[in-house]
KEGU-834008 format. One line per 8 residues: number of its first residue (from 1); for each residue x, y, z of N, C-alpha, C, O. Coordinates in pm, whole numbers. Atoms other than C-alpha are relative to their C-alpha. Layout:
! KEGU-834008
NUM	X Y Z X Y Z X Y Z X Y Z  ...;
! end
This chain:
! KEGU-834008
1	-40 -44 -131 10134 9274 9184 -51 -98 105 -154 -163 87  40 83 -113 10117 9085 9509 50 66 128 150 138 127  -28 -68 -126 10125 9193 9872 28 -98 111 -42 -198 126  -29 76 -122 10285 9048 10184 -92 55 109 -94 176 135  94 -39 -105 10022 9054 10460 18 -93 119 29 -214 104  -8 78 -124 10049 8943 10822 -135 9 70 -190 118 88  123 7 -78 9738 8829 11009 36 -37 143 105 -136 166  -18 32 -142 9746 8838 11388 -128 -67 47 -235 -5 50;
9	116 83 -30 9513 8561 11503 -3 -33 148 96 -81 204  21 36 -140 9376 8518 11855 -88 -125 1 -210 -114 -15  77 125 7 9270 8151 11869 -111 -6 105 -94 35 219  115 18 -87 8931 8076 12019 30 -115 97 90 -215 58  -17 106 -96 8937 7870 12336 132 5 77 152 -75 169  -125 -13 -75 9282 7979 12452 -24 94 116 -111 182 110  16 -85 -118 9317 8139 12792 28 146 -35 110 175 -121  -20 -142 28 9297 8516 12796 144 38 34 202 -14 129;
17	-138 -43 -19 9634 8684 12772 100 -88 -73 219 -58 -76  -90 88 75 9776 8399 12564 46 72 -127 -27 154 -183  -56 -63 120 9998 8504 12275 -78 -39 -125 -118 -155 -140  66 32 127 9834 8529 11934 98 -72 -94 218 -80 -68  -81 58 107 9958 8349 11626 7 101 -113 -78 189 -125  -10 -80 122 10076 8516 11308 2 -93 -120 74 -193 -122  -1 74 126 9998 8383 10964 43 97 -108 -4 210 -116  -57 -83 105 10189 8517 10668 -61 -39 -134 -68 -157 -169;
25	64 22 129 10019 8557 10330 67 84 -108 127 188 -80  -27 -80 118 10101 8673 9982 -129 -5 -81 -175 -113 -118  126 -9 72 9789 8794 9801 25 74 -130 71 188 -130  -27 -55 132 9811 8858 9427 -120 80 -50 -210 26 -114  102 -94 46 9590 9160 9362 68 134 -24 171 162 37  -66 -126 37 9667 9501 9215 0 103 112 94 180 124  10 -99 -107 9553 9705 9517 10 -68 136 -54 -171 158  -14 63 -131 9656 9629 9876 -132 -7 78 -155 -103 152;
33	127 4 -72 9310 9718 10010 -89 -114 -48 -166 -170 30  76 114 52 9153 9455 9781 56 -130 55 -19 -224 83  -63 119 -57 9403 9200 9909 -47 -21 145 -77 -133 185  47 9 -139 9303 9278 10270 -147 -41 2 -186 -126 83  143 35 7 8932 9260 10179 -19 -148 -31 -108 -212 25  14 141 36 8981 8917 10025 33 -90 119 -30 -195 137  -30 79 -120 9142 8787 10345 -110 14 105 -139 -81 176  109 -23 -96 8863 8941 10556 -120 -91 -26 -198 -119 65;
41	111 89 35 8616 8716 10372 13 -137 65 -85 -209 80  -21 128 -68 8771 8416 10544 -50 12 143 -13 105 215  60 -5 -133 8577 8340 10862 105 5 109 89 76 208  -104 4 -103 8895 8267 11058 82 127 8 158 146 103  -76 -125 1 9041 8607 10966 -87 124 12 -35 236 13  90 -116 1 8733 8829 10986 26 98 114 3 218 99  -25 -87 -115 8831 8965 11330 149 22 25 187 88 121  -145 -9 -20 9209 8942 11290 54 135 -44 -3 202 -131;
49	-71 -120 43 9443 9236 11265 82 -38 -123 164 -130 -117  -72 27 125 9574 9241 10906 89 119 -32 43 234 -34  -96 -105 29 9886 9439 10819 70 -27 -132 131 -133 -149  -74 10 125 10021 9496 10469 142 47 29 164 162 68  -138 -34 -33 10398 9488 10512 84 34 -124 199 76 -111  -72 -41 119 10497 9546 10151 -41 -81 -122 -123 -172 -115  28 66 127 10488 9436 9793 96 -117 -20 215 -106 9  -84 116 30 10615 9093 9694 85 29 -124 39 94 -218;
57	-88 -23 114 10909 9097 9458 -42 -90 -116 -101 -196 -95  29 85 116 10869 8963 9103 65 -138 13 7 -238 -30  -69 129 -17 11122 8690 9191 -79 -91 95 -90 -211 69  80 78 -95 10909 8576 9489 -124 -55 -70 -155 -173 -58  122 40 72 10594 8568 9274 30 -111 -99 -44 -209 -108  -38 100 99 10770 8371 9001 43 -130 67 5 -238 22  -51 118 -69 10943 8133 9243 -113 -89 52 -104 -212 45  111 76 -54 10612 8029 9401 -116 -12 -99 -223 -64 -65;
65	98 10 109 10419 8056 9071 -138 52 44 -240 -13 22  123 -61 -49 10157 8287 9225 -68 74 -115 -8 158 -182  79 -60 107 9884 8387 8981 -93 108 55 -124 110 174  92 -107 -39 9654 8692 8987 -121 -56 73 -176 -159 34  114 35 -85 9378 8668 9252 22 -124 87 -74 -176 144  -31 113 -88 9553 8383 9437 47 49 136 103 158 150  -50 -25 -136 9624 8374 9810 94 -114 34 59 -231 25  -104 96 -36 9943 8201 9918 27 15 149 63 124 195;
73	-32 -3 -143 9987 8111 10286 143 -48 18 180 -157 -25  -140 33 -21 10350 8115 10389 24 -63 137 138 -95 170  -16 69 -126 10286 7963 10732 -60 71 119 -92 189 115  58 -46 -126 10154 8003 11084 108 -10 107 172 -113 121  -108 -6 -99 10389 8108 11364 -51 63 130 -141 147 128  33 -63 -128 10363 8192 11733 54 142 -1 165 166 -48  -41 -140 0 10380 8567 11783 100 28 109 145 141 124;
! end
C-alpha cells in the first residue's frame, strides 16, 4: 500500500501572508498514519499541514517502482 499525501509548506523568510507551497508525496506504508509520521520526521515538514488524499493505485506504484517504506516526492508547486 502507498498513500498520496500533500504537504502545505510555509517557507521561512517569506513575507507574512505569502502563499504557501504544496509538495506532493507518495509514501509506501501499510497505514496512512505511519506514512504521515514518517514525513513529520523531516525537519522541513515538521510544522507543515499534511493531508492524506487517498491510496495510490497499484499501477502508480508499479509505474514509479515504489518499494515498501519509500517516500516518493512528486513535486513542489505554488498553492
